[in-house]
C-alpha positions in Angstrom: 102.7 101.8 148.3 100.6 100.8 145.3 101.5 102.7 142.1 98.8 105.0 140.7 97.0 103.6 137.7 97.2 106.0 134.7 93.9 107.6 133.8 92.1 105.9 130.9 92.0 108.3 127.9 88.5 109.5 127.0 87.5 108.4 123.5 84.3 109.8 122.0 83.1 108.1 118.8 81.1 110.2 116.3 80.4 107.6 113.5 82.6 106.4 110.7 86.3 106.8 111.5 85.9 110.0 113.5 86.7 110.0 117.2 87.9 112.5 119.7 90.8 111.3 121.9 91.7 113.3 125.0 95.3 112.4 126.0 97.5 114.3 128.5 95.1 117.3 128.1 95.4 117.3 124.3 92.3 116.9 122.2 93.1 114.8 119.1 90.6 114.1 116.4 90.8 111.1 114.0 89.8 111.2 110.3 87.3 114.1 110.3 84.0 113.2 108.4 81.0 115.5 108.8 79.2 115.4 105.5 75.6 114.4 105.1 74.6 111.0 103.6 75.0 110.7 99.9 77.3 109.5 97.1 80.9 110.7 97.2 83.2 110.1 94.2 86.6 108.4 94.5 89.7 110.0 92.9 90.3 106.9 90.7 86.7 106.5 89.7 83.6 105.0 91.3 82.0 106.3 94.5 81.4 105.5 98.1 77.9 105.9 99.6 77.4 107.4 103.1 74.2 106.0 104.6 73.9 107.8 108.0 75.1 111.2 109.3 77.7 111.3 112.0 76.9 112.7 115.4 79.7 115.4 115.5 79.0 119.0 114.6 82.4 120.6 113.8 81.0 124.0 115.0 80.5 122.6 118.6 83.5 120.3 118.9 85.6 122.9 120.7 89.3 123.4 120.1 91.3 120.6 118.6 95.0 120.4 119.1 95.8 118.1 116.2 94.0 115.9 113.7 95.4 112.3 113.2 94.5 111.7 109.6 95.2 108.2 108.4 94.9 109.3 104.7 93.4 112.0 102.6 92.4 110.2 99.4 89.1 108.5 100.4 86.0 110.5 101.3 85.1 108.1 104.1 88.2 109.2 105.9 88.3 112.9 104.9 85.2 114.4 103.4 84.5 117.9 102.1 83.5 119.3 105.5 86.5 117.6 107.0 88.8 119.4 104.6 87.3 122.7 105.5 87.7 121.8 109.2 91.4 121.3 108.8 91.9 125.0 108.0 91.2 125.8 111.6 93.3 123.1 113.2 96.9 124.0 114.3 98.3 120.7 113.2 97.3 117.8 111.0 99.5 114.7 111.1 99.1 112.5 108.0 101.0 110.6 105.3 103.9 112.3 103.5 101.9 112.4 100.2 98.8 113.6 102.0 100.6 116.6 103.6 101.9 117.6 100.2 98.4 117.5 98.8 96.7 119.3 101.7 99.3 121.9 102.5 98.4 124.4 105.2 99.2 123.0 108.7 99.5 119.4 107.5 102.7 117.6 108.5 103.7 114.3 106.7 105.0 111.4 108.7 106.6 108.3 107.3 106.0 105.1 109.3 108.0 105.0 112.6 108.6 108.8 112.4 107.5 110.7 115.5 106.6 114.2 116.6 106.4 115.6 120.1 103.6 117.8 121.4 103.3 119.4 124.8 100.1 119.0 126.9 98.7 121.9 128.9 100.3 120.5 132.1 103.7 120.1 130.5 103.4 116.4 129.5 105.6 115.5 126.6 103.5 113.4 124.2 105.1 111.4 121.5 102.9 110.7 118.4 104.5 108.0 116.3 103.3 107.2 112.8 103.0 103.4 112.3 102.4 101.3 109.2 98.9 100.5 107.9 98.0 98.4 104.8 94.7 99.3 103.2 94.0 95.9 101.6 95.9 92.7 100.7 99.6 92.6 100.0 100.6 94.9 97.2 97.5 97.1 97.5 99.3 100.4 97.9 99.4 101.5 94.2 95.6 101.2 94.2 94.4 102.1 97.7 97.2 104.6 98.5 99.5 105.4 101.4 98.0 105.0 104.9 99.3 105.3 108.4 98.2 104.7 111.9 99.4 106.4 115.1 100.7 105.4 118.6 100.5 107.9 121.4 102.9 107.6 124.3 104.0 109.8 127.3 105.9 109.1 130.5 103.5 107.6 133.0 100.5 107.6 130.7 98.7 104.7 128.8 99.8 103.7 125.3 97.1 104.4 122.7 97.1 102.9 119.2 95.0 104.3 116.3 95.1 101.7 113.5 93.9 103.8 110.5 92.6 101.8 107.6 94.5 98.5 108.0 93.6 95.0 107.0 96.9 93.2 107.8 97.6 91.3 111.1 101.2 91.1 110.1 101.3 94.9 110.3 99.7 94.7 113.7 102.3 92.2 114.8 105.1 94.6 113.8 103.5 97.4 115.8 103.0 95.1 118.8 106.8 94.2 118.8 107.5 97.9 119.5 104.6 99.0 121.7 102.7 96.1 123.3 100.9 95.8 125.6 98.6 98.6 124.4 96.3 100.2 126.9 93.7 101.5 124.4 93.4 100.4 120.7 91.2 102.5 118.5 90.6 99.9 115.7 89.2 100.7 112.3 87.0 97.7 111.6 83.9 97.3 109.5 85.3 94.7 107.0 85.3 97.3 104.2 85.0 95.9 100.7 84.5 97.8 97.4 85.0 95.1 94.8 88.8 95.8 94.6 91.2 92.8 94.8 88.3 90.3 94.2 86.4 92.0 97.0 89.1 91.3 99.5 89.2 93.1 102.9 90.3 96.7 102.9 90.1 97.0 106.7 89.9 94.6 109.6 86.8 92.4 109.8 85.5 91.6 113.3 87.4 88.4 113.7 90.7 90.0 112.7 89.9 92.9 115.0 89.6 90.4 117.9 92.9 88.8 116.8 94.6 92.2 116.6 93.4 92.8 120.2 95.1 89.6 121.3 98.3 90.4 119.4 98.5 93.9 120.9 97.7 92.7 124.4 95.1 95.5 124.3 93.3 96.2 127.6 90.6 98.2 125.9 89.4 98.4 122.3 87.3 101.2 120.9 86.1 100.2 117.4 85.5 102.9 114.8 84.9 102.8 111.0 82.2 100.2 111.1 79.0 102.2 110.4 77.6 105.0 108.3 79.0 103.8 104.9 77.6 101.1 102.5 81.0 99.5 101.9 81.3 98.5 105.6 80.1 94.9 105.5 80.2 94.2 109.2 78.8 96.3 112.1 78.2 96.3 115.8 76.6 92.8 116.0 79.5 91.1 114.2 82.0 92.8 116.5 80.1 91.7 119.6 80.0 88.1 118.3 83.6 87.9 117.3 84.9 89.4 120.6 82.7 87.0 122.6 84.0 84.0 120.6 87.5 85.1 121.3 86.8 85.6 125.0 87.5 89.3 124.8 84.1 90.8 125.4 85.4 92.5 128.6 87.9 94.7 126.6 85.4 95.8 123.9 83.9 99.3 124.3 81.0 100.1 122.0 79.0 103.3 122.4 
């Protein structure tokens, strides 16, 4: 008898880093950003410019079981409306420092720390925080603490959410523990703001394709590549890079 193939988790992308992942009956939202286009200041000075609105309306999203928040310090990952939204969510998983700043239902996770949630059918879902590096080596004092997430459950696909990560070495460390990954939600966009001699703050399209190979990912859903001026690569660059790597068949773009 052939074993049943686990259902592919539904991933709905809303623009920027915001996506809804349905996993074992749980509804998990990544980095909520709902604000209108405009200029948004950064905590350490300067600003980021949002160029297009997202497609999500927080009033019509329906119940969310948990928010997977990679970090709270940048407005392209958590904006004003997103902060308001968190007040009605039963659980926000984020960095240790982020949980201290946010309070409320936020729970901080250090890399490799896990929590368990129970799906509506009784599935035990493990959410593991994994490392993310928001720029070149040594960037943390400037760009701050960031995490990604891995979702696992008995008999269900493995889902990786990268958060803002620019390091393939970080991806390799995650692959050592969790590869092959069934679905990788990769924050791409080749974000650059002038920091670190304008070095990458997130994966560019070529690195996203290489991350896919490292993870053995069977499906890749890119996010964080549109709607903000500091994203320097978009949809076309992703299509080109994945085609060049022979990975077009795993790329899922809305």
